[in-house]
GUGU-386807 format. One record per residue: x, y, z of N, C-alpha, C in turn. Coordinates in steps of 0.2 Angstrom, whole numbers, plus 5000, padded with zeros to 4 digits. Example, Ala and Ser with C-alpha at 12.3 -4.5 7.8 and 13.67 -1.06 7.14 Angstrom:
BEGIN
506649725039506249785039506649845039506449895035506849955036506450005039
***
This chain:
BEGIN
471843484327471143474329470843534332471243564337470943614341470843674337471243694332471143744327470543734323470443674321469843664317469243674321469243654327468743654332468543724333469043774333468943844335468743884329468743854323468643894317467943924317467443894318466743924319466743984323467143974329467144034334467544094331468044074327468444124324468044164319467644124315467244154310466744204313466444184318465944224322466244284324466844284327467244334330467444384324467644364318467744404313467144444310466544404310465944444308465744494313465944484319465744534324466244594323466844584322467344634321467244674315467044644310466844674303466144704303465844704308465144734309464644694304464844634302464344594299463744564304463944564310463444554315463444614319462844654320462844714323462344714329462344754334461944754339462144714345462144734351462344694357462044634358461344634357460944574358461144524352461144544346461344494341462044464341462544504344463144484345463244434350462844444356462844394361462544334359461944334355461644274353462144234348462444274344462944234339463544204343463744234348464344214352464144154356463544154359463344094362463244034358462944044352462843994347463543964345464044004344464743984342465043934348464943954354465143914359464743844360464143854358463743794358463943744353464143774347464343734341465043704342465443734346466143714348466043654352465543654357465443604362465243544359464743544354464543494350465043454346465543494344466043464340466643434343466743444350467343424354467443354354468043334354468143264354468543244361468643294365469043284371468643234376469043204380468743154385468743184392469043244393469143264400468743334401468543344407468143404409468743464409469343454411469843504411469943524404470043484400470243494393469643534389469043514391468443544388468443614391468543624397468543694400469143734396469643704395470243744392469943764385469643724381469343734374468843794375468443794380467943844381468243914382468843904386469143964388469544004382469743954377470043984371469544014367468943984367468444014363468244084366468144084372467944144376468444204374469144184374469644244373469544264366469444224361469344244354468744284353468244264356467544304356467644374360467944374366468044434369468444484366468944464362469444504358469044534352468544514350468244534344467944604345467744624351467444694352467644714359467944774360468144794366467544814371466944834368466444854371465844814370465744754373465244704372465144664379464944704384464844664391464244614390463744624386463144574386463444514383463844514378464144454375464544424380464944464384465444434389465044404395464544434397464144404402463744344400463544344394463244284391463744224391464344234389464844174389465044154396465144204400465344194407464844144410464244164409463644124413463644054410463744044403463643974401464243934403464843964403465443924405465443914413465143964416465043954424464643894425464143884421463643824422464043754421464543754417464943694416465443684422465743744424466243744429465943714436465343734437465043714444464643654443464643624437464243564436464643504440464243454443464543394446464643344441464443354435464543304429465243304427465543244426466243234423466243214416465743174414465843154407465643204402465943204396465843264391465143264388464843204387464143214384463743254389463743234395463343274400463543354400464143364400464343434400464143474393464143434388463943464381463143484382462743434386462043454387461943514391462443514396462443574401462543644397463043644392463143694388462443714384462143664381461643674377461043704381460843674387460343694391460443764394461043774395461243844398461143894393461343874387461343924381460543944380460143884379459443894378459143944384459343924390459043964396459244034395459844054394460044124393459744154388459644124382459344154376458544164378458244114381457544124383457444184388457944184393457944244398458044314394458444314389458644374385457944394382457644344379457044364375456444384379456444354385455944374390456044444393456744464394456844534396456744584390456844564384456644604379455844624378455444574380454744574380454544624386454844604391454744644397454844724396455444734394455644804392455144834388454944804382454444834378453844844381453644804385452944814389453044874393453544884397453644934402453745004398454145004393454345064389453745084385453345044382452845064378452345104382452245094388451845134392452045214392452645224391452845294390452745324384452545284379452345314372451645334372451445394371450745414371450645434363450045444362449845464355450145534353450345534347450545604344451245624347451645584350452345594352452745594346453345634347453845634342454445604346454745554344455245514347455945524343456445544347457045554344457545494345457845464340458245404341458945414338459445374341460145384338460345304337460745294331460945234329460445184329460545114330460045064329460145014335459545004339459544964344458944924343458944854343458444804342457944814348458244824354457844834360457344894359457644954357457245014356456745004351456844974345456444964340455844914342456044864346455544814348455044854353455244904357454844944361454344984357454645014352454245054347453745014343453944954342453444904338452844884343453044874349452544854354452044914355452244974355451845034356451345044350451645024344451245034337450744984337450944924340450444864340449844874345450044924350449544934355449044994352449145014346448745064343448945134344449545144346449745214347450045244341449945304340450145344334450745394336451345384333451845424335452345434329452745484329453245494324453945484327454445464322455145454324455645494320456145524324456645564321457245524322457645504316458245454317458845494314459345494318459945514315460245464311460645484306460945434301461445394304461845424309462345394313462945374309463345424308463945414304464445384309464945344306465145344299464845284295464445234299464245174296463545174295463145234297462445244295461945194298462045164304461645124307460945154308460845214308460245244309459745234303460045214297459645194292459245134293459545084297459245024299458545044303458645084308458045104312457545134307457745184303457245214299456845164294457245114291456945064287456445024291456645004297456144964302455545004304455645074305455045114307454545124301454845134295454445144289454045074288454345014288454044954288453444944293453544974298453044974304452445024302452545064297452045114296452045174300452645194303452745254307453045304303452745364303453045424300453745434303454245434298454945434300455345494296455745524300456245574297456945564299457345554294458045544294458445614294458845624299459245684299460045674299460445714297461145714298461345724306461845684308461945694315462045764318462345804314462445874316461845914316461245894314460645924315460245914321460545874325460245854331459945914335460345964336460046014340459546054337459546054330459046094326458346064327458345994328457745954328457545934335457945944340457745914347457145954350457046014348456446044351455746024348455845984343455245954340455045884343455545864347455445794350455145794357454845744359454545744366454945704370455245654367455745614371456245584367456845564370457345524367457445454369457445404365457545334366458245314363458745294367459345264364459445194367459845154364460045094367460745104371461045044373461645054376462044984375462744994374463144944373463444924380463544964384463744944391463444994396463444974402463245014408463745004413463945054416464545054421464245054428464645034433464445034440464245104443464445154439464245224441463545244438463345204434462645224431462745254424463345264422463445294415463345244410463245264404463145214398463645234393463845174390464245184384463745164378463745204373463345194367463645224361463345214355463645234349463945314349464445324346464745394346464245444344464245494348463745544347463145544352463045494356462545484360462545534366463145554368463245594374463145674371463245684365463045744362462345754362461945704360461245704360460945714367461245684372461045684378461145764381461645794379461745864381461245904378461145894371460645934368459945924371459745864372459145844375459045884382459545884386459545924392459445994391459746024386459646094385458946104383458646064379457946064377457446044382457646014387457245994392456845934390457145894385456845834382457045774386456545734389456745674393457245624389457745604392458245564388458245494392457945444388457945374391458445324388458745284392459145224389458745164390458645124384458245064384458745004384458844964389459344924389459244864394459444804392459444744397460044764402459844744408460344744414460944704413460944654409461544614407462044644403461944714401462444754398462844784403462744774410463144794415463844764415464344804415465044784415465344774422465444714425465644714432466344734433466744734427467444764428467544834431466944874429466944944431466844954439466644894442466544894449467244904453467744874449468444864452468944914449468744974447469145024445469345024437469144974433469244974426468845024423469045064418468645104414468345054408467745074406467545034400467945054394468245014390468645024384468145054379468445104375468145134369468445104363468145074359468445044353468545094348469145094345469245144340469345104333468945124328468845084322469345114317469345084311469745104305469545164303470045204301469945274298469645264291469645214288469345204281468545204282468345194288467545204288467345274287467845324289467745394288467845414282468445394279468745424273469145374270468945344264469245284261469945304258469945364255470545384252470745454254470945464260471145534263471845554260471945624261472545654259473145624263473645614261474245594264474445634270474545604276474745644282474145664286473545654284472945674288472845624293472745644299472545604305471745604306471545544306470845534306470645484313470245514317470045474323469345444322469245384324468545354323468345314329468245344335467945304341467245284339467145224341466445194340465945214345466145224351465745244357465945304360465445324364465645374369465245364376465445404381465145394388464645444389464045424391463545474393463445474401463545524404463545524411462845524414462745494420462145474422461645534424461945594425461645654426461145674420461345654414460945674408460445624407460345564411459945514409459245514414458745524410458045524414457945464418458045404414457945344417458145284413458345224415458545164411457845124411457645114405457045064404457344994404457244954409457544884409457044834411457244774412456744724414456544724421456844774425456644784432456144844432456044874427455644934427456044994424455745054426456145114424456545134430457145134430457545144436458045204435458245234441458745284441459445254439459845284435460545264434460945254440460745294445461145294452461045234455460545194454460345134458460545074454460945074449461145024445461444964448461944974452462344924456461844884460461444914464460944884469460544844465460244864459459744824455460144764452460744774450461144714447461244664453461444684458461544634464460944594466460344624465459744594467459544544461459644564455459344524450459844474447460544494446461044454443461644454447461644424453462244424458462844384455462744334451463244294448463744334444463544394441463944434437464544464441464544464448465044494452465544434454465444374452465944324454466644334451
***
């Protein structure tokens, strides 16, 4: 019965692992909905057993991606609402899961709108904006700027080996924005044409460093050389509390087949999915609190989301 109960969670985890669900926000939403679906199907009568089932679901989802603090924080928060609830009967606890999930997703959507509102103010007419990979938070910011009547151009890297930059390019074209797609290795060639860089984040560390799609740190370095402001657009809920206590953010290494499906025998292929961009390269983090210095990240998280440190 438990295995059948966990099947939707396992299906969601598989989709996350296989990149059928992409983007930190989309992954967090899918994970929360999977936990909510499990809660609605449970047949247990005890709170203790219910929490055990939720814990199993949490571990399955956590193992789907090594670098997904937004998803982890979302699940932690929802389960925490059950743990601290005074309710004992399962029907009430299922309602707690449902209301907590809705509240988290509402807050997430509100943060996205707030980030777009703040970030769009940095977009002026005739700017050229450089992007890397695909971030729904970044594209939402640019969509807001476009709807405010601002005219700008976008340069997108293709973002090998899975080409997520093509998603950004298509969205910008659909928005009516002049868009140029370049190979990743042409970043330095085109950076002097850009007025600012906007990238997303998969994780933020306690030191104010960010983990994002592989190649981001290279683009940050190129931007610094060109004196092009480099902004990270991210929800604060991508902060990883484990980094407060000495842990390094894990860097997922994906299948070599994404790089070369049929390589010569004996060839070693490495395919890290992310890299670390040091805070000294970051002009500012555009988040729901405003545009903040990466050096102040822990203080801001303590003020806005103190429960993360539990």
